[in-house]
C-alpha positions in Angstrom: 254.0 23.1 82.7 251.6 23.4 79.7 252.8 23.9 76.2 251.2 25.9 73.5 250.8 25.0 69.8 251.3 27.4 66.9 251.1 25.4 63.6 249.7 26.4 60.3 249.2 24.3 57.1 248.0 25.8 53.8 247.7 24.7 50.2 247.3 27.4 47.6 248.9 29.1 44.6 251.7 31.7 44.6 250.4 35.2 43.9 253.8 36.5 42.8 257.3 35.3 42.3 259.3 34.9 45.6 261.6 37.7 46.6 264.9 36.8 48.4 267.2 39.1 50.4 269.9 38.7 53.0 270.0 39.8 56.6 273.0 41.9 57.7 274.6 38.7 59.0 274.2 37.0 55.6 271.2 34.7 56.2 268.9 34.3 53.2 265.2 35.2 53.7 262.5 34.7 51.0 259.0 36.1 51.0 256.0 35.2 48.8 252.2 35.3 49.0 249.8 32.3 48.7 246.2 32.6 47.6 243.6 30.2 48.8 240.1 30.1 47.4 237.1 29.1 49.4 233.8 28.3 47.7 230.4 28.0 49.2 226.7 28.2 48.3 224.5 30.9 49.8 221.1 30.2 51.4 219.5 31.0 48.0 221.8 28.6 46.1 224.2 31.2 44.7 227.7 30.0 44.4 230.3 32.3 46.0 234.1 32.3 46.0 236.4 34.2 48.3 240.2 34.5 48.1 242.3 34.7 51.2 245.9 35.8 50.9 248.7 34.6 53.2 252.2 36.1 53.4 254.9 33.5 53.8 258.5 33.9 55.0 261.2 31.2 54.6 264.7 31.3 56.1 268.1 29.7 55.3 268.2 26.7 53.0 264.4 26.7 52.6 264.5 30.3 51.5 267.0 29.4 48.8 264.9 26.5 47.6 261.7 28.6 47.5 263.5 31.3 45.5 264.9 28.8 43.0 261.9 26.5 42.5 258.8 28.6 43.1 257.1 31.1 40.8 253.8 32.9 40.4 251.0 30.4 39.9 252.8 27.3 41.4 250.6 25.2 43.7 252.3 24.6 47.1 251.8 23.1 50.5 253.4 25.3 53.2 253.7 24.4 56.9 254.9 26.6 59.6 253.9 29.0 62.4 252.0 32.2 62.6 254.0 35.3 63.5 252.6 38.9 64.0 254.8 41.9 63.6 254.1 45.5 64.6 255.8 48.6 63.4 255.4 52.4 62.9 255.8 53.9 59.5 257.8 57.2 59.0 254.5 59.2 59.4 253.9 57.5 62.8 251.1 55.3 61.7 250.9 51.9 63.4 250.9 48.7 61.3 250.4 45.0 62.0 251.2 42.1 59.7 250.6 38.4 60.3 252.6 36.0 58.3 253.5 32.3 58.1 257.1 31.5 59.0 257.6 28.4 56.9 259.5 25.3 58.0 258.3 23.0 55.2 257.3 23.6 51.6 256.2 21.0 49.0 255.5 21.8 45.4 252.2 20.2 44.4 251.6 21.0 40.8 253.1 19.0 38.0 254.6 21.9 36.0 258.3 21.4 35.0 259.2 24.9 34.1 262.0 24.8 36.7 264.2 21.9 37.4 262.8 19.0 39.5 263.5 19.6 43.2 266.5 17.4 44.2 265.7 14.8 46.9 268.5 16.1 49.1 267.2 19.7 48.8 263.7 18.6 49.9 265.2 16.8 52.9 267.2 19.9 53.9 264.1 22.1 53.6 262.2 19.8 56.0 265.0 19.8 58.6 265.9 23.5 58.8 264.5 25.8 61.4 265.8 29.4 61.5 265.3 29.9 65.2 
């Protein structure tokens, strides 16, 4: 039996403050977006920059930690898996969204606007998987 691999690692800055809600069963889920810049030189030497946006979803304890400690502009490392969702809007238009389902998050910048992440909270965030 062969196994597949679905693993994503990104480093970037939050484009907005995280938003947390609860599922009908009471499980917390937090969403946020991360921007990653890519810079390169064109053939004629012109420097170009492109920004790629990633939607991130965190569940459970990690969702609570992300909501409490992250904010717009914070630099983060996020690790997880890619997930694609499909749905139809009320007008019948089909939509597709690909997001990162996070299982690990590490704050990389040195800003201390929020409290320092407690060591036990960081460990919990690394161990929790919502599925």
